[in-house]
C-alpha positions in Angstrom: 22.5 27.6 -35.2 23.0 26.0 -38.5 20.5 25.8 -41.3 20.0 22.1 -40.6 18.8 22.8 -37.0 16.4 25.5 -38.1 12.8 24.2 -38.3 10.5 25.8 -40.8 6.8 25.7 -40.1 6.1 25.0 -43.7 7.9 21.7 -43.5 5.4 20.5 -40.8 2.4 21.7 -42.7 3.4 19.6 -45.7 4.1 16.5 -43.6 0.8 14.8 -42.9 2.2 11.4 -42.0 2.5 12.0 -38.2 -0.9 13.6 -37.9 -2.6 10.8 -39.8 -1.3 8.2 -37.3 -2.6 10.1 -34.3 -6.0 10.7 -35.8 -6.3 7.0 -36.7 -5.6 6.0 -33.1 -8.2 8.5 -31.7 -10.8 7.2 -34.2 -10.1 3.6 -33.4 -10.4 4.3 -29.6 -13.7 6.0 -30.2 -15.0 3.1 -32.2 -13.9 0.7 -29.6 -15.7 2.6 -26.8 -18.9 2.9 -28.8 -18.9 -0.9 -29.6 -18.3 -1.8 -25.9 -21.1 0.5 -24.9 -23.5 -1.1 -27.4 -22.5 -4.6 -26.3 -23.0 -3.7 -22.6 -26.4 -2.2 -23.4 -27.6 -5.4 -25.1 -26.2 -7.7 -22.3 -27.6 -5.7 -19.4 -30.9 -4.8 -21.0 -34.1 -6.3 -19.4 -34.7 -9.2 -21.8 -38.2 -10.1 -20.8 -41.2 -7.8 -20.2 -42.7 -7.9 -16.7 -45.9 -10.0 -16.4 -48.0 -7.5 -14.4 -51.6 -8.2 -15.0 -54.3 -5.6 -14.4 -57.6 -7.1 -13.2 -60.6 -5.8 -11.2 -62.2 -8.7 -9.3 -65.4 -8.4 -7.3 -65.9 -10.7 -4.3 -68.8 -11.7 -2.1 -69.6 -14.5 0.3 -72.8 -16.4 0.8 -72.8 -17.8 4.3 -75.9 -20.0 3.7 -74.0 -22.1 1.1 -70.4 -21.5 2.5 -69.5 -20.1 -0.9 -67.0 -17.4 -1.9 -67.7 -15.8 -5.3 -65.0 -14.0 -7.3 -66.2 -12.2 -10.4 -63.9 -10.8 -13.2 -65.3 -7.3 -13.6 -62.5 -5.7 -15.7 -59.0 -5.8 -16.9 -57.0 -8.5 -18.7 -58.0 -12.2 -19.0 -55.8 -14.6 -17.1 -54.9 -18.1 -18.2 -56.3 -20.5 -15.6 -53.1 -22.5 -15.7 -51.1 -19.4 -14.5 -53.3 -18.5 -11.6 -54.1 -19.9 -8.2 -56.2 -18.5 -5.3 -55.1 -18.4 -1.7 -57.9 -17.8 0.8 -57.1 -16.9 4.4 -59.9 -17.6 6.8 -59.1 -16.3 10.3 -55.4 -16.5 9.4 -55.5 -20.1 8.1 -54.4 -20.5 4.5 -56.4 -22.6 2.0 -55.3 -23.0 -1.6 -57.4 -23.3 -4.8 -55.1 -24.8 -7.6 -55.0 -23.9 -11.3 -56.7 -27.2 -12.1 -59.5 -26.5 -9.6 -60.0 -23.0 -11.1 -60.2 -24.5 -14.6 -62.7 -27.1 -13.5 -64.8 -24.5 -11.7 -65.0 -22.4 -14.9 -66.2 -25.4 -17.0 -62.7 -26.4 -18.2 -62.0 -22.9 -19.6 -58.4 -22.0 -20.2 -58.9 -18.4 -19.3 -60.7 -16.3 -16.6 -62.3 -13.6 -18.6 -64.7 -10.6 -18.1 -67.9 -11.6 -16.3 -66.7 -15.1 -15.4 -67.4 -16.1 -11.8 -65.4 -18.5 -9.7 -67.4 -20.1 -7.0 -65.5 -21.7 -4.1 -67.6 -23.8 -1.8 -65.4 -23.8 1.3 -67.2 -26.7 3.1 -66.8 -28.9 0.0 -63.3 -27.8 -0.9 -61.7 -27.6 2.5 -64.3 -28.8 5.0 -64.6 -25.3 6.4 -68.0 -23.7 7.2 -68.2 -19.9 7.1 -69.6 -17.6 9.8 -70.4 -13.9 10.1 -67.4 -13.5 12.4 -64.9 -14.9 10.0 -62.1 -12.7 8.6 -61.7 -13.6 5.0 -59.0 -12.5 2.6 -58.7 -13.7 -1.0 -55.4 -13.4 -2.9 -55.2 -14.0 -6.7 -51.6 -15.3 -7.4 -49.6 -15.7 -10.6 -48.8 -19.4 -10.3 -45.5 -19.2 -12.2 -44.0 -16.0 -10.7 -45.7 -16.3 -7.3 -46.6 -12.6 -7.6 -49.8 -11.5 -5.9 -52.1 -10.1 -8.6 -54.8 -8.8 -6.3 -55.7 -9.1 -2.6 -59.2 -8.6 -1.4 -60.8 -8.6 2.0 -64.3 -10.1 1.9 -67.0 -9.4 4.4 -69.3 -12.4 5.0 -73.0 -11.8 4.7 -76.0 -14.1 5.2 -78.1 -14.3 2.1 -81.8 -15.4 2.4 
């Protein structure tokens, strides 16, 4: 072997040109992966918070006046324009619209703590109530169609 074919380890130690190119490629690849991960995180992130409302209604029925009462006894206030009420009487569905709810509450824009919604079923739907009726009341978010609360009501005759 000639002296020109002999490789000295000191000659590689002093030559940093080749190492610099490899390190630069690795760094560029790492930066690209990080940037793609950040973009994916922003694109696939849940952009809107869920609209789950927490409320605690109390219901009762007065058979003498054919009225269902729904009282807000705790939780968040709800905009009357965003809620509707579905009442199932013996399996038949009756609806109480956001406009009817607002009118019932004296044109209030929100159903708040201690507010009572009174639904007279004979006036609203031409339906008289009896002790044998099975009544279920659903409070529904009008925009998302999500059921906020479902309540089974037992009719009682008030004197």
